[in-house]
C-alpha positions in Angstrom: 98.7 75.0 75.5 99.8 71.9 77.0 100.7 74.4 80.5 96.9 75.3 80.2 95.5 72.4 79.8 97.8 70.5 82.9 96.5 73.2 84.8 92.5 73.0 83.5 92.9 69.6 84.5 94.5 70.3 88.0 91.0 72.2 88.6 88.4 70.2 87.5 90.5 67.2 89.2 90.5 69.3 92.6 86.8 71.0 92.0 84.8 68.1 90.1 83.0 64.9 91.9 84.8 62.1 91.9 83.7 59.7 89.1 83.9 55.8 89.5 85.4 54.3 86.8 86.9 50.6 87.0 90.6 50.2 86.2 91.3 48.5 83.0 94.3 46.2 82.5 96.9 49.0 81.1 95.9 51.2 83.9 98.3 50.1 86.4 101.3 49.7 83.4 100.6 53.6 82.6 100.9 54.4 86.1 104.0 53.1 86.7 105.7 53.9 83.9 105.0 55.8 80.0 105.8 58.3 77.8 104.4 61.7 78.6 104.9 63.1 74.7 108.2 62.3 74.3 109.5 61.8 78.2 109.1 59.5 80.8 105.8 59.9 83.5 103.9 57.5 85.8 105.9 56.2 88.9 109.0 56.3 87.3 109.4 59.8 85.7 108.3 61.4 88.9 110.6 58.9 90.9 114.0 60.4 88.2 112.4 63.7 88.6 112.3 63.7 92.6 116.1 61.8 92.8 117.6 64.6 90.4 116.5 67.3 92.6 116.9 65.5 95.9 120.4 64.9 94.4 120.9 68.4 93.7 121.7 68.2 90.5 118.0 69.8 89.1 116.5 72.9 90.5 112.5 73.3 89.6 110.1 75.6 90.0 106.2 76.2 88.9 107.8 77.2 85.4 110.8 76.2 84.8 113.7 74.2 85.8 117.8 74.3 85.4 120.8 72.1 85.9 122.9 72.4 88.4 127.0 72.7 88.3 126.7 69.2 90.2 123.7 68.0 88.1 125.9 68.6 84.8 128.5 66.7 85.8 126.4 64.0 87.0 123.8 64.2 83.5 127.0 64.2 81.7 128.4 61.2 83.3 125.1 59.6 82.3 125.2 60.3 78.9 123.5 63.4 78.2 125.6 66.5 75.8 123.5 69.3 78.1 125.3 72.0 75.5 123.6 70.3 72.6 120.5 70.2 74.5 120.3 73.7 75.1 121.3 75.3 72.4 118.2 73.5 70.7 115.3 75.6 70.2 112.9 73.5 72.9 112.0 74.3 76.5 115.5 72.9 78.3 113.6 71.7 81.2 110.9 72.3 82.5 108.2 70.1 85.4 105.4 68.5 83.8 102.4 67.9 86.2 101.7 64.4 85.8 98.3 63.0 85.9 98.3 59.8 87.7 101.0 60.8 90.8 99.6 64.8 90.9 103.4 65.7 91.2 106.2 67.1 88.2 107.9 64.5 86.6 110.7 66.4 83.8 110.0 67.9 80.5 111.5 69.5 77.7 114.4 68.7 75.9 116.1 67.0 79.4 113.5 64.6 79.9 113.1 64.0 76.5 117.2 63.1 76.8 117.1 61.1 79.6 113.6 59.1 78.1 115.9 58.4 75.0 118.7 57.7 77.1 117.1 54.6 79.2 115.5 53.4 76.1 119.2 53.0 74.4 120.7 51.4 77.4 117.9 48.8 76.9 116.4 50.0 80.6 113.0 50.5 79.7 111.2 48.8 76.5 107.9 50.6 75.1 104.5 48.3 75.1 103.1 47.8 71.9 100.4 49.8 70.8 100.6 51.9 74.5 102.3 54.8 76.2 103.5 52.7 78.7 107.3 51.5 79.1 108.0 48.4 80.7 111.5 48.7 83.3 113.8 45.9 82.4 115.8 43.6 84.8 118.9 45.9 83.2 117.3 48.8 84.0 116.2 48.0 87.5 119.5 47.6 88.3 120.6 51.0 86.6 118.3 52.9 88.0 119.0 51.6 91.3 122.9 52.2 90.6 122.7 55.7 88.9 119.5 57.2 90.2 119.1 55.4 93.9 115.5 54.1 93.0 114.0 51.6 94.8 113.8 48.4 93.1 110.6 48.4 94.8 109.5 51.1 92.8 108.8 48.8 89.4 106.5 46.3 91.0 103.4 45.9 89.3 101.1 48.1 90.9 
């Protein structure tokens, strides 16, 4: 159902006329970094997906994704237990179309585990009463060192 709705949103965004809506104060935060259900989205989520794909750790196609042999070691070094994630009933890894970036971020058990680990490490914090998250100074360093994400990514939009 979620993929169907994402597909409808994609068609609606392409087919329909642009509507003017003045940006609110939370829009910039949500576009920078937020949760999408239980995984990371926004510029942060898309950049993480790009880094994992670009590094040869994850392969994505339109319907799903898989962790490569190199990616298994990389993600285990980050503290993720891939065997446990894969054994669950939930989809292991799939792309999720990001509404603000119009590109995929990672969903499924792997996407959830990445988000949880970033919270555990204190790399991101929740914004009260919002799906937005902030990247902490430790997160700026960690995301840069571990995933190669540029510090400029975390500047407020």
